[in-house]
C-alpha positions as a Python dict, from the first residue, in 0.01 Angstrom:
ca = {
    (1, 'M'): (0, 0, 0),
    (2, 'K'): (95, 209, 283),
    (3, 'T'): (437, 137, 527),
    (4, 'I'): (319, -14, 848),
    (5, 'Q'): (502, -131, 1192),
    (6, 'Y'): (407, -216, 1491),
    (7, 'R'): (106, -74, 1635),
    (8, 'S'): (-50, 27, 1339),
    (9, 'R'): (-404, 11, 1246),
    (10, 'G'): (-609, 15, 960),
    (11, 'Q'): (-704, -228, 662),
    (12, 'D'): (-339, -257, 528),
    (13, 'V'): (-274, -443, 883),
    (14, 'H'): (-569, -693, 791),
    (15, 'Y'): (-456, -751, 472),
    (16, 'L'): (-70, -807, 594),
    (17, 'E'): (-207, -1038, 889),
    (18, 'E'): (-417, -1222, 605),
    (19, 'I'): (-132, -1312, 413),
    (20, 'L'): (105, -1379, 683),
    (21, 'T'): (-146, -1669, 836),
    (22, 'K'): (-188, -1794, 470),
    (23, 'L'): (215, -1791, 500),
    (24, 'G'): (158, -2046, 813),
    (25, 'Y'): (221, -1757, 1096),
    (26, 'K'): (-1, -1785, 1388),
    (27, 'V'): (-106, -1457, 1378),
    (28, 'Y'): (-403, -1268, 1528),
    (29, 'V'): (-623, -1121, 1209),
    (30, 'S'): (-734, -770, 1279),
    (31, 'N'): (-701, -431, 1216),
    (32, 'F'): (-422, -344, 1472),
    (33, 'F'): (-44, -440, 1441),
    (34, 'G'): (82, -632, 1764),
    (35, 'K'): (337, -800, 1905),
    (36, 'D'): (267, -1130, 1729),
    (37, 'T'): (253, -968, 1384),
    (38, 'D'): (603, -776, 1465),
    (39, 'L'): (784, -1137, 1527),
    (40, 'A'): (662, -1272, 1228),
    (41, 'V'): (722, -1001, 1006),
    (42, 'R'): (1097, -1020, 1121),
    (43, 'D'): (1118, -1404, 1078),
    (44, 'F'): (947, -1342, 703),
    (45, 'Q'): (1234, -1070, 666),
    (46, 'S'): (1498, -1284, 792),
    (47, 'K'): (1407, -1615, 579),
    (48, 'H'): (1377, -1394, 273),
    (49, 'N'): (1740, -1146, 271),
    (50, 'L'): (1525, -873, 391),
    (51, 'V'): (1624, -578, 655),
    (52, 'V'): (1500, -715, 977),
    (53, 'D'): (1330, -395, 1123),
    (54, 'G'): (943, -548, 1166),
    (55, 'I'): (826, -243, 925),
    (56, 'V'): (629, -335, 615),
    (57, 'G'): (728, -129, 347),
    (58, 'L'): (741, -127, -40),
    (59, 'K'): (1001, -408, 9),
    (60, 'T'): (849, -642, 221),
    (61, 'W'): (491, -590, 50),
    (62, 'S'): (676, -712, -256),
    (63, 'K'): (829, -975, -108),
    (64, 'L'): (485, -1055, 74),
    (65, 'I'): (287, -1048, -257),
    (66, 'E'): (570, -1265, -463),
    (67, 'V'): (571, -1548, -237),
    (68, 'K'): (247, -1545, -214),
    (69, 'K'): (125, -1493, -620),
    (70, 'D'): (-221, -1653, -585),
    (71, 'L'): (-349, -1360, -358),
    (72, 'T'): (-516, -1180, -649),
    (73, 'A'): (-695, -1493, -727),
    (74, 'F'): (-1039, -1368, -581),
    (75, 'N'): (-969, -972, -758),
    (76, 'D'): (-1251, -1055, -1003),
    (77, 'K'): (-1507, -1059, -667),
    (78, 'F'): (-1479, -676, -587),
    (79, 'L'): (-1732, -420, -645),
    (80, 'S'): (-1771, -209, -962),
    (81, 'E'): (-1851, 103, -1030),
    (82, 'Q'): (-2162, -50, -1261),
    (83, 'D'): (-2209, -223, -919),
    (84, 'A'): (-2312, 101, -746),
    (85, 'K'): (-2493, 250, -973),
    (86, 'D'): (-2722, -59, -1023),
    (87, 'F'): (-2740, -48, -652),
    (88, 'A'): (-2835, 300, -665),
    (89, 'K'): (-3131, 266, -897),
    (90, 'Q'): (-3242, -41, -712),
    (91, 'F'): (-3303, 99, -408),
    (92, 'G'): (-3366, 494, -526),
    (93, 'L'): (-3052, 637, -365),
    (94, 'E'): (-2837, 892, -490),
    (95, 'L'): (-2519, 756, -653),
    (96, 'A'): (-2274, 901, -347),
    (97, 'M'): (-2488, 794, -110),
    (98, 'V'): (-2393, 425, -229),
    (99, 'K'): (-2045, 478, -256),
    (100, 'A'): (-2066, 665, 102),
    (101, 'V'): (-2217, 408, 310),
    (102, 'N'): (-1987, 107, 85),
    (103, 'E'): (-1645, 312, 193),
    (104, 'I'): (-1767, 363, 589),
    (105, 'E'): (-2006, 34, 703),
    (106, 'S'): (-1880, -202, 463),
    (107, 'N'): (-1532, -273, 685),
    (108, 'G'): (-1329, -262, 399),
    (109, 'K'): (-1372, -544, 179),
    (110, 'G'): (-1596, -883, 177),
    (111, 'F'): (-1326, -1165, 131),
    (112, 'L'): (-1004, -1317, 278),
    (113, 'V'): (-685, -1362, 47),
    (114, 'C'): (-849, -1692, -8),
    (115, 'G'): (-1139, -1609, -165),
    (116, 'R'): (-1378, -1702, 91),
    (117, 'P'): (-1628, -1403, 227),
    (118, 'R'): (-1509, -1283, 577),
    (119, 'I'): (-1715, -1353, 886),
    (120, 'L'): (-1723, -1351, 1267),
    (121, 'F'): (-1860, -1631, 1445),
    (122, 'E'): (-2058, -1551, 1741),
    (123, 'G'): (-2092, -1824, 2034),
    (124, 'H'): (-2387, -1632, 2219),
    (125, 'I'): (-2602, -1647, 1887),
    (126, 'F'): (-2500, -2023, 1786),
    (127, 'W'): (-2634, -2042, 2168),
    (128, 'R'): (-2985, -1851, 2102),
    (129, 'Q'): (-3018, -2045, 1759),
    (130, 'L'): (-2990, -2379, 1862),
    (131, 'D'): (-3246, -2306, 2144),
    (132, 'K'): (-3482, -2186, 1858),
    (133, 'R'): (-3430, -2527, 1701),
    (134, 'G'): (-3533, -2722, 1998),
    (135, 'V'): (-3234, -2815, 2139),
    (136, 'N'): (-3032, -2760, 2470),
    (137, 'P'): (-2690, -2594, 2403),
    (138, 'S'): (-2592, -2633, 2777),
    (139, 'Q'): (-2572, -3023, 2687),
    (140, 'Y'): (-2304, -2936, 2491),
    (141, 'V'): (-2125, -2742, 2650),
    (142, 'S'): (-1788, -2879, 2715),
    (143, 'E'): (-1433, -2805, 2730),
    (144, 'R'): (-1374, -2846, 2380),
    (145, 'T'): (-1708, -2676, 2282),
    (146, 'K'): (-1637, -2371, 2505),
    (147, 'D'): (-1489, -2150, 2305),
    (148, 'V'): (-1784, -2155, 2013),
    (149, 'L'): (-2076, -2224, 2283),
    (150, 'Y'): (-2180, -1980, 2545),
    (151, 'K'): (-2450, -1840, 2683),
    (152, 'K'): (-2316, -1411, 2711),
    (153, 'W'): (-2107, -1236, 2418),
    (154, 'T'): (-1765, -1212, 2475),
    (155, 'K'): (-1501, -1149, 2234),
    (156, 'I'): (-1202, -1321, 2394),
    (157, 'H'): (-1249, -1618, 2207),
    (158, 'Y'): (-1218, -1427, 1824),
    (159, 'R'): (-954, -1533, 1598),
    (160, 'G'): (-1044, -1299, 1295),
    (161, 'G'): (-965, -1417, 901),
    (162, 'P'): (-948, -1750, 851),
    (163, 'G'): (-952, -1855, 1217),
    (164, 'E'): (-1339, -1743, 1243),
    (165, 'Y'): (-1386, -2080, 963),
    (166, 'D'): (-1222, -2292, 1200),
    (167, 'R'): (-1463, -2166, 1455),
    (168, 'L'): (-1752, -2219, 1252),
    (169, 'E'): (-1697, -2568, 1136),
    (170, 'K'): (-1606, -2714, 1487),
    (171, 'A'): (-1929, -2568, 1602),
    (172, 'A'): (-2129, -2711, 1303),
    (173, 'G'): (-1968, -3031, 1359),
    (174, 'I'): (-2089, -3068, 1759),
    (175, 'S'): (-2364, -3302, 1652),
    (176, 'D'): (-2454, -3464, 1337),
    (177, 'L'): (-2794, -3281, 1393),
    (178, 'S'): (-2878, -3064, 1109),
    (179, 'A'): (-3004, -2813, 1396),
    (180, 'F'): (-2605, -2744, 1448),
    (181, 'H'): (-2528, -2699, 1097),
    (182, 'E'): (-2798, -2481, 1061),
    (183, 'A'): (-2747, -2258, 1391),
    (184, 'A'): (-2402, -2232, 1350),
    (185, 'Y'): (-2410, -2074, 977),
    (186, 'S'): (-2666, -1854, 1085),
    (187, 'A'): (-2445, -1731, 1431),
    (188, 'A'): (-2182, -1599, 1182),
    (189, 'S'): (-2193, -1234, 1062),
    (190, 'W'): (-2074, -1229, 635),
    (191, 'R'): (-1908, -943, 524),
    (192, 'A'): (-1908, -685, 364),
    (193, 'F'): (-2165, -589, 512),
    (194, 'Q'): (-2156, -749, 812),
    (195, 'I'): (-2505, -908, 791),
    (196, 'M'): (-2582, -1204, 1022),
    (197, 'G'): (-2697, -1503, 873),
    (198, 'F'): (-3010, -1565, 1105),
    (199, 'H'): (-3155, -1279, 886),
    (200, 'Y'): (-3132, -1508, 523),
    (201, 'S'): (-3504, -1587, 521),
    (202, 'S'): (-3650, -1228, 563),
    (203, 'L'): (-3399, -1123, 341),
    (204, 'G'): (-3584, -1354, 111),
    (205, 'Y'): (-3317, -1635, 60),
    (206, 'S'): (-3463, -1987, 50),
    (207, 'S'): (-3236, -2133, 350),
    (208, 'I'): (-2928, -2086, 515),
    (209, 'D'): (-2716, -2247, 268),
    (210, 'Q'): (-2878, -2037, -34),
    (211, 'F'): (-2749, -1750, 151),
    (212, 'V'): (-2395, -1857, 272),
    (213, 'S'): (-2329, -2001, -88),
    (214, 'T'): (-2464, -1645, -259),
    (215, 'M'): (-2228, -1469, 14),
    (216, 'Y'): (-1938, -1646, -148),
    (217, 'E'): (-2043, -1578, -496),
    (218, 'H'): (-1912, -1180, -523),
    (219, 'E'): (-1908, -837, -328),
    (220, 'R'): (-2210, -729, -535),
    (221, 'E'): (-2431, -997, -304),
    (222, 'H'): (-2307, -863, 6),
    (223, 'L'): (-2422, -529, -120),
    (224, 'K'): (-2772, -631, -232),
    (225, 'A'): (-2799, -823, 101),
    (226, 'F'): (-2720, -506, 250),
    (227, 'G'): (-3012, -319, 57),
    (228, 'K'): (-3243, -587, 144),
    (229, 'F'): (-3141, -582, 490),
    (230, 'I'): (-3186, -181, 539),
    (231, 'E'): (-3513, -188, 329),
    (232, 'I'): (-3746, -427, 545),
    (233, 'T'): (-3546, -270, 904),
    (234, 'P'): (-3733, -41, 1134),
    (235, 'F'): (-3556, 179, 1347),
    (236, 'K'): (-3763, 485, 1560),
    (237, 'G'): (-4091, 486, 1333),
    (238, 'E'): (-3887, 428, 997),
    (239, 'K'): (-3685, 177, 786),
    (240, 'L'): (-3333, 212, 825),
    (241, 'I'): (-3338, 314, 414),
    (242, 'D'): (-3527, 588, 466),
    (243, 'W'): (-3303, 722, 696),
    (244, 'I'): (-3038, 749, 448),
    (245, 'K'): (-3272, 907, 192),
    (246, 'E'): (-3324, 1166, 467),
    (247, 'K'): (-2981, 1212, 531),
    (248, 'N'): (-3051, 1160, 909),
    (249, 'W'): (-2658, 1018, 970),
    (250, 'A'): (-2693, 994, 1326),
    (251, 'R'): (-3052, 751, 1306),
    (252, 'F'): (-2893, 518, 1047),
    (253, 'T'): (-2610, 463, 1193),
    (254, 'E'): (-2769, 425, 1553),
    (255, 'G'): (-3003, 146, 1381),
    (256, 'Y'): (-2727, -22, 1193),
    (257, 'N'): (-2428, -2, 1459),
    (258, 'G'): (-2602, 16, 1765),
    (259, 'P'): (-2581, 273, 2013),
    (260, 'G'): (-2192, 253, 2036),
    (261, 'Y'): (-2214, 478, 1646),
    (262, 'K'): (-2125, 803, 1876),
    (263, 'K'): (-1792, 689, 2026),
    (264, 'N'): (-1727, 576, 1672),
    (265, 'K'): (-1836, 848, 1509),
    (266, 'Y'): (-1981, 675, 1255),
    (267, 'D'): (-2273, 943, 1165),
    (268, 'V'): (-1999, 1181, 1109),
    (269, 'K'): (-1782, 988, 878),
    (270, 'L'): (-2058, 888, 674),
    (271, 'K'): (-2145, 1242, 597),
    (272, 'N'): (-1807, 1322, 508),
    (273, 'A'): (-1784, 1062, 281),
    (274, 'Y'): (-2128, 1131, 142),
    (275, 'L'): (-2010, 1534, 92),
    (276, 'K'): (-1686, 1381, -95),
    (277, 'Y'): (-1842, 1191, -351),
    (278, 'R'): (-2112, 1457, -357),
    (279, 'S'): (-1855, 1699, -467),
    (280, 'N'): (-1661, 1500, -712),
    (281, 'E'): (-2009, 1437, -927),
}
């Protein structure tokens, strides 16, 4: 693990914050090491006879993992080399392409440290999914539900990590009507590849519950869902998978990530990752 501290960014920060939340600290799980995380780390160091400096290096990492030994319980759900090879064969892609897409688009890993798939709940999608099922969302907006049910996109209610499950379950429990359960689970993106639940039918799943239960199984299932998604999703005259095969990184990343791909340089990152894996074959 990398040595990280206040203002650090990246997947190691995300993993640290997941561990801290599992240990009972109230930190926002993201890729940024903020003040809340710094305070939690210093408290942890103080309670475990470590130097209190807010720096998460070898000693602090070791103590964190020692204190929470069950954090490796989900390690058999990780994507393997054979999974990548099987996917490449199934969808007619170069192995280097599969590895590049997995590195850039999978957002690091598909599961929380507790073994549940990573999710992000979207309250504006929940609104649309309720409306689609004949439920008037505005009738259920209140002070209690405003963080999970709203008409326009906003990120102010994101909690990250396990906190997103709290939001999901809160939304699903607003009413006993089955529409709320279906709409809530359809309104979350399911990692590793951030596939929105409402795509379940077009991807060949019989119900949202089947889709969700499959996402709980293994990262290879996340990859399969991604494969189905890019195989059926059109963008500018071709399917997303065709843009990958043509090595048109800009077209693919624009179709998959949206217009912000340029700002985040997803096309450049994807091309460089492909060249890296291609040179190692």
